[in-house]
N, CA, C and O atoms as a DFTB+ gen file, in Angstrom:
416 C
 N C O
     1  1     -32.896      77.378      83.063
     2  2     -31.536      76.972      82.786
     3  2     -30.856      78.061      81.954
     4  3     -31.418      78.508      80.954
     5  1     -29.721      78.470      82.330
     6  2     -28.965      79.486      81.594
     7  2     -28.234      78.857      80.412
     8  3     -27.941      77.661      80.415
     9  1     -27.946      79.665      79.416
    10  2     -27.194      79.204      78.255
    11  2     -25.701      79.188      78.572
    12  3     -25.213      79.960      79.396
    13  1     -24.998      78.294      77.899
    14  2     -23.564      78.173      78.159
    15  2     -22.766      79.141      77.283
    16  3     -23.174      79.481      76.172
    17  1     -21.637      79.569      77.805
    18  2     -20.730      80.431      77.052
    19  2     -20.188      79.671      75.845
    20  3     -19.902      80.278      74.813
    21  1     -20.043      78.358      75.960
    22  2     -19.554      77.535      74.858
    23  2     -20.524      77.574      73.675
    24  3     -20.099      77.664      72.524
    25  1     -21.832      77.506      73.962
    26  2     -22.818      77.559      72.871
    27  2     -22.807      78.942      72.225
    28  3     -22.884      79.053      71.002
    29  1     -22.714      79.990      73.031
    30  2     -22.597      81.351      72.493
    31  2     -21.378      81.443      71.580
    32  3     -21.480      81.948      70.463
    33  1     -20.233      80.961      72.043
    34  2     -19.012      81.017      71.243
    35  2     -19.170      80.255      69.924
    36  3     -18.669      80.691      68.887
    37  1     -19.863      79.126      69.970
    38  2     -20.112      78.342      68.754
    39  2     -20.942      79.148      67.753
    40  3     -20.597      79.220      66.574
    41  1     -22.030      79.749      68.221
    42  2     -22.897      80.542      67.335
    43  2     -22.127      81.742      66.783
    44  3     -22.229      82.044      65.594
    45  1     -21.369      82.421      67.622
    46  2     -20.580      83.568      67.151
    47  2     -19.557      83.139      66.106
    48  3     -19.318      83.868      65.143
    49  1     -18.957      81.980      66.280
    50  2     -18.017      81.459      65.282
    51  2     -18.741      81.172      63.963
    52  3     -18.210      81.448      62.887
    53  1     -19.940      80.624      64.050
    54  2     -20.719      80.337      62.848
    55  2     -21.079      81.627      62.098
    56  3     -21.247      81.611      60.879
    57  1     -21.193      82.722      62.817
    58  2     -21.564      84.015      62.219
    59  2     -20.347      84.894      61.935
    60  3     -20.499      86.067      61.593
    61  1     -19.156      84.346      62.074
    62  2     -17.938      85.143      61.993
    63  2     -17.656      85.720      60.597
    64  3     -16.835      86.629      60.470
    65  1     -18.313      85.216      59.563
    66  2     -18.128      85.783      58.222
    67  2     -18.857      87.115      58.057
    68  3     -18.598      87.845      57.101
    69  1     -19.762      87.435      58.976
    70  2     -20.493      88.696      58.941
    71  2     -19.812      89.710      59.841
    72  3     -19.353      89.370      60.931
    73  1     -19.747      90.952      59.389
    74  2     -19.236      91.993      60.277
    75  2     -20.432      92.642      60.972
    76  3     -21.510      92.763      60.390
    77  1     -20.229      93.051      62.207
    78  2     -21.303      93.710      62.938
    79  2     -22.155      92.798      63.797
    80  3     -23.233      93.200      64.234
    81  1     -21.701      91.582      64.050
    82  2     -22.421      90.687      64.957
    83  2     -21.879      90.910      66.361
    84  3     -20.668      90.893      66.582
    85  1     -22.788      91.118      67.303
    86  2     -22.390      91.303      68.696
    87  2     -23.443      90.668      69.589
    88  3     -24.467      90.177      69.114
    89  1     -23.175      90.685      70.879
    90  2     -24.122      90.094      71.819
    91  2     -24.093      90.869      73.123
    92  3     -23.178      91.645      73.398
    93  1     -25.124      90.630      73.912
    94  2     -25.178      91.200      75.254
    95  2     -25.762      90.137      76.179
    96  3     -26.807      89.553      75.891
    97  1     -25.085      89.897      77.273
    98  2     -25.583      88.938      78.259
    99  2     -26.739      89.563      79.019
   100  3     -26.700      90.737      79.389
   101  1     -27.777      88.751      79.246
   102  2     -28.920      89.235      79.984
   103  2     -29.558      88.083      80.764
   104  3     -30.163      87.186      80.176
   105  1     -29.421      88.114      82.057
   106  2     -30.032      87.140      82.955
   107  2     -29.723      85.692      82.564
   108  3     -30.618      84.847      82.541
   109  1     -28.465      85.411      82.260
   110  2     -28.047      84.052      81.939
   111  2     -28.259      83.656      80.494
   112  3     -27.922      82.539      80.103
   113  1     -28.808      84.547      79.701
   114  2     -29.027      84.281      78.281
   115  2     -28.277      85.343      77.479
   116  3     -27.621      86.206      78.062
   117  1     -28.367      85.291      76.147
   118  2     -27.612      86.215      75.307
   119  2     -28.491      86.778      74.196
   120  3     -29.127      86.026      73.457
   121  1     -28.523      88.094      74.085
   122  2     -29.216      88.770      73.005
   123  2     -28.201      88.918      71.869
   124  3     -27.071      89.347      72.103
   125  1     -28.595      88.566      70.640
   126  2     -27.704      88.642      69.487
   127  2     -28.117      89.832      68.619
   128  3     -29.287      90.002      68.276
   129  1     -27.120      90.647      68.275
   130  2     -27.324      91.828      67.439
   131  2     -26.599      91.645      66.116
   132  3     -25.537      91.026      66.051
   133  1     -27.189      92.193      65.065
   134  2     -26.519      92.257      63.775
   135  2     -26.616      93.695      63.281
   136  3     -27.710      94.193      63.014
   137  1     -25.491      94.347      63.162
   138  2     -25.388      95.741      62.748
   139  2     -26.320      96.633      63.583
   140  3     -26.998      97.517      63.058
   141  1     -26.330      96.378      64.876
   142  2     -27.072      97.202      65.816
   143  2     -28.525      96.818      66.037
   144  3     -29.177      97.372      66.922
   145  1     -29.045      95.883      65.255
   146  2     -30.436      95.454      65.413
   147  2     -30.482      94.109      66.132
   148  3     -29.647      93.236      65.893
   149  1     -31.463      93.954      67.011
   150  2     -31.655      92.665      67.683
   151  2     -32.275      91.704      66.685
   152  3     -33.364      91.955      66.169
   153  1     -31.586      90.607      66.411
   154  2     -32.122      89.623      65.474
   155  2     -32.647      88.384      66.190
   156  3     -33.386      87.590      65.608
   157  1     -32.265      88.225      67.439
   158  2     -32.694      87.055      68.195
   159  2     -31.838      86.888      69.423
   160  3     -31.343      87.857      69.998
   161  1     -31.669      85.630      69.819
   162  2     -30.870      85.387      71.004
   163  2     -30.645      83.916      71.243
   164  3     -31.148      83.053      70.523
   165  1     -29.875      83.660      72.274
   166  2     -29.606      82.298      72.712
   167  2     -30.296      82.125      74.056
   168  3     -30.004      82.825      75.026
   169  1     -31.215      81.178      74.083
   170  2     -32.019      80.908      75.271
   171  2     -31.992      79.411      75.533
   172  3     -32.370      78.624      74.665
   173  1     -31.554      79.015      76.705
   174  2     -31.454      77.591      77.063
   175  2     -30.691      76.810      75.992
   176  3     -31.100      75.720      75.594
   177  1     -29.573      77.386      75.532
   178  2     -28.744      76.776      74.492
   179  2     -29.529      76.466      73.211
   180  3     -29.299      75.454      72.549
   181  1     -30.457      77.362      72.885
   182  2     -31.186      77.302      71.612
   183  2     -30.993      78.653      70.933
   184  3     -31.072      79.691      71.589
   185  1     -30.739      78.651      69.621
   186  2     -30.620      79.890      68.862
   187  2     -31.998      80.199      68.284
   188  3     -32.501      79.467      67.432
   189  1     -32.597      81.283      68.752
   190  2     -33.922      81.701      68.308
   191  2     -33.814      83.048      67.610
   192  3     -33.060      83.918      68.046
   193  1     -34.578      83.224      66.513
   194  2     -34.589      84.494      65.791
   195  2     -36.009      85.028      65.728
   196  3     -36.981      84.297      65.912
   197  1     -36.100      86.331      65.463
   198  2     -37.410      86.966      65.354
   199  2     -38.152      86.380      64.155
   200  3     -37.544      86.082      63.127
   201  1     -39.464      86.218      64.290
   202  2     -40.259      85.568      63.239
   203  2     -40.627      86.515      62.093
   204  3     -41.794      86.869      61.924
   205  1     -39.643      86.916      61.324
   206  2     -39.879      87.790      60.180
   207  2     -40.366      86.967      58.986
   208  3     -40.287      85.738      58.992
   209  1     -40.868      87.658      57.969
   210  2     -41.320      86.987      56.748
   211  2     -40.166      86.210      56.119
   212  3     -40.340      85.067      55.696
   213  1     -38.998      86.827      56.058
   214  2     -37.825      86.164      55.461
   215  2     -37.415      84.925      56.237
   216  3     -37.106      83.892      55.643
   217  1     -37.411      85.021      57.553
   218  2     -37.028      83.863      58.376
   219  2     -38.007      82.715      58.164
   220  3     -37.600      81.558      58.061
   221  1     -39.299      83.034      58.097
   222  2     -40.306      81.981      57.871
   223  2     -40.153      81.366      56.495
   224  3     -40.378      80.169      56.316
   225  1     -39.763      82.191      55.504
   226  2     -39.578      81.694      54.138
   227  2     -38.358      80.769      54.060
   228  3     -38.396      79.743      53.380
   229  1     -37.280      81.134      54.758
   230  2     -36.062      80.322      54.744
   231  2     -36.188      79.055      55.587
   232  3     -35.498      78.066      55.341
   233  1     -37.080      79.092      56.588
   234  2     -37.256      77.938      57.484
   235  2     -38.750      77.657      57.665
   236  3     -39.274      77.824      58.766
   237  1     -39.442      77.234      56.601
   238  2     -40.893      77.066      56.673
   239  2     -41.369      76.020      57.679
   240  3     -42.494      76.100      58.172
   241  1     -40.533      75.056      57.978
   242  2     -40.916      73.981      58.898
   243  2     -40.447      74.227      60.335
   244  3     -40.761      73.442      61.229
   245  1     -39.708      75.297      60.560
   246  2     -39.125      75.544      61.884
   247  2     -40.227      75.879      62.899
   248  3     -41.141      76.649      62.605
   249  1     -40.124      75.296      64.083
   250  2     -41.134      75.561      65.113
   251  2     -40.947      76.925      65.775
   252  3     -39.840      77.458      65.857
   253  1     -42.062      77.464      66.240
   254  2     -42.032      78.670      67.059
   255  2     -41.903      78.231      68.510
   256  3     -42.589      77.311      68.954
   257  1     -41.025      78.893      69.237
   258  2     -40.810      78.540      70.641
   259  2     -40.719      79.799      71.481
   260  3     -40.375      80.873      70.987
   261  1     -41.033      79.650      72.756
   262  2     -40.909      80.759      73.685
   263  2     -39.483      80.806      74.228
   264  3     -38.980      79.803      74.734
   265  1     -38.831      81.962      74.128
   266  2     -37.485      82.051      74.701
   267  2     -37.513      81.956      76.222
   268  3     -36.605      81.395      76.835
   269  1     -38.559      82.509      76.823
   270  2     -38.753      82.464      78.271
   271  2     -40.215      82.776      78.559
   272  3     -40.935      83.273      77.693
   273  1     -40.637      82.487      79.750
   274  2     -42.027      82.694      80.174
   275  2     -42.455      84.139      79.946
   276  3     -41.780      85.068      80.390
   277  1     -43.570      84.329      79.257
   278  2     -44.115      85.662      79.035
   279  2     -43.582      86.390      77.813
   280  3     -44.007      87.511      77.537
   281  1     -42.665      85.784      77.077
   282  2     -42.080      86.420      75.881
   283  2     -42.905      86.083      74.645
   284  3     -43.756      85.194      74.675
   285  1     -42.643      86.799      73.566
   286  2     -43.250      86.492      72.274
   287  2     -42.515      85.310      71.666
   288  3     -41.327      85.106      71.917
   289  1     -43.235      84.531      70.864
   290  2     -42.625      83.371      70.220
   291  2     -41.566      83.805      69.212
   292  3     -41.667      84.854      68.577
   293  1     -40.554      82.962      69.090
   294  2     -39.477      83.173      68.133
   295  2     -39.265      81.869      67.373
   296  3     -39.740      80.812      67.790
   297  1     -38.554      81.952      66.267
   298  2     -38.299      80.772      65.442
   299  2     -37.025      80.070      65.916
   300  3     -35.979      80.698      66.084
   301  1     -37.132      78.771      66.127
   302  2     -35.977      77.952      66.498
   303  2     -35.148      77.667      65.246
   304  3     -35.669      77.159      64.254
   305  1     -33.865      77.994      65.298
   306  2     -32.953      77.716      64.188
   307  2     -32.308      76.357      64.446
   308  3     -31.474      76.210      65.339
   309  1     -32.708      75.369      63.650
   310  2     -32.171      74.014      63.794
   311  2     -30.825      73.864      63.105
   312  3     -29.957      73.125      63.570
   313  1     -30.659      74.564      62.003
   314  2     -29.526      74.353      61.110
   315  2     -28.309      75.184      61.524
   316  3     -27.715      75.863      60.686
   317  1     -27.935      75.137      62.797
   318  2     -26.834      75.967      63.292
   319  2     -25.461      75.476      62.834
   320  3     -24.475      76.203      62.959
   321  1     -25.385      74.265      62.310
   322  2     -24.099      73.748      61.826
   323  2     -23.744      74.279      60.441
   324  3     -22.598      74.155      60.009
   325  1     -24.706      74.865      59.743
   326  2     -24.504      75.373      58.391
   327  2     -24.176      76.864      58.449
   328  3     -25.072      77.706      58.510
   329  1     -22.893      77.174      58.430
   330  2     -22.403      78.548      58.566
   331  2     -22.966      79.468      57.479
   332  3     -23.385      80.589      57.768
   333  1     -22.974      79.001      56.247
   334  2     -23.492      79.794      55.131
   335  2     -24.958      80.125      55.299
   336  3     -25.382      81.251      55.038
   337  1     -25.737      79.139      55.738
   338  2     -27.162      79.367      55.945
   339  2     -27.399      80.401      57.046
   340  3     -28.250      81.277      56.890
   341  1     -26.667      80.314      58.146
   342  2     -26.856      81.266      59.246
   343  2     -26.551      82.696      58.801
   344  3     -27.269      83.628      59.164
   345  1     -25.506      82.865      58.029
   346  2     -25.157      84.209      57.542
   347  2     -26.236      84.729      56.595
   348  3     -26.611      85.899      56.668
   349  1     -26.734      83.873      55.709
   350  2     -27.818      84.241      54.790
   351  2     -29.073      84.620      55.575
   352  3     -29.763      85.580      55.232
   353  1     -29.358      83.863      56.622
   354  2     -30.527      84.130      57.456
   355  2     -30.461      85.510      58.101
   356  3     -31.435      86.261      58.053
   357  1     -29.340      85.847      58.695
   358  2     -29.206      87.157      59.344
   359  2     -29.329      88.295      58.347
   360  3     -29.966      89.309      58.633
   361  1     -28.726      88.135      57.181
   362  2     -28.836      89.167      56.151
   363  2     -30.284      89.353      55.714
   364  3     -30.730      90.479      55.499
   365  1     -31.015      88.252      55.584
   366  2     -32.411      88.320      55.149
   367  2     -33.295      88.979      56.203
   368  3     -34.175      89.773      55.870
   369  1     -33.064      88.655      57.456
   370  2     -33.874      89.197      58.548
   371  2     -33.602      90.681      58.764
   372  3     -34.513      91.432      59.112
   373  1     -32.370      91.106      58.562
   374  2     -31.926      92.449      58.914
   375  2     -32.841      93.561      58.394
   376  3     -33.236      94.444      59.156
   377  1     -33.177      93.521      57.102
   378  2     -33.963      94.603      56.511
   379  2     -35.384      94.700      57.066
   380  3     -36.007      95.759      56.987
   381  1     -35.891      93.627      57.616
   382  2     -37.258      93.625      58.139
   383  2     -37.355      94.111      59.585
   384  3     -38.452      94.339      60.093
   385  1     -36.229      94.266      60.231
   386  2     -36.249      94.652      61.640
   387  2     -36.138      96.159      61.803
   388  3     -35.462      96.828      61.021
   389  1     -36.804      96.688      62.822
   390  2     -36.724      98.138      63.060
   391  2     -35.372      98.539      63.652
   392  3     -34.668      97.729      64.256
   393  1     -35.043      99.788      63.463
   394  2     -33.849     100.325      64.113
   395  2     -34.094     100.359      65.608
   396  3     -35.235     100.510      66.045
   397  1     -33.046     100.222      66.395
   398  2     -33.233     100.298      67.853
   399  2     -33.772     101.673      68.253
   400  3     -33.473     102.688      67.622
   401  1     -34.564     101.673      69.304
   402  2     -35.102     102.934      69.827
   403  2     -33.977     103.741      70.466
   404  3     -33.076     103.187      71.095
   405  1     -34.045     105.033      70.297
   406  2     -33.053     105.922      70.890
   407  2     -33.247     105.955      72.406
   408  3     -34.372     106.050      72.896
   409  1     -32.140     105.876      73.135
   410  2     -32.211     105.955      74.587
   411  2     -32.377     107.409      74.996
   412  3     -31.778     108.309      74.408
   413  1     -33.190     107.616      76.000
   414  2     -33.435     108.995      76.474
   415  2     -32.422     109.422      77.486
   416  3     -32.483     110.547      77.983
């Protein structure tokens, strides 16, 4: 099942206090970037983030889920209605993520 544009728009609105949030559509789903780094994505209308130490600390009870068959597990963000929490989460995750690889 593909994710809806409405859910993407909702998540982007929740993250609108941060500068540098962008997305890229990929096979019916959406990859979410923060200041050029992939922080997670929207898969089947679920907001999933990379399982960093900070993300696990901020959401200790959050389940790990597969975004799609054959992918690595990611953390399901339940608290998508809390705009402040989502912005804090992205800021916390950012420093733990690697810079994108240079394209050849």
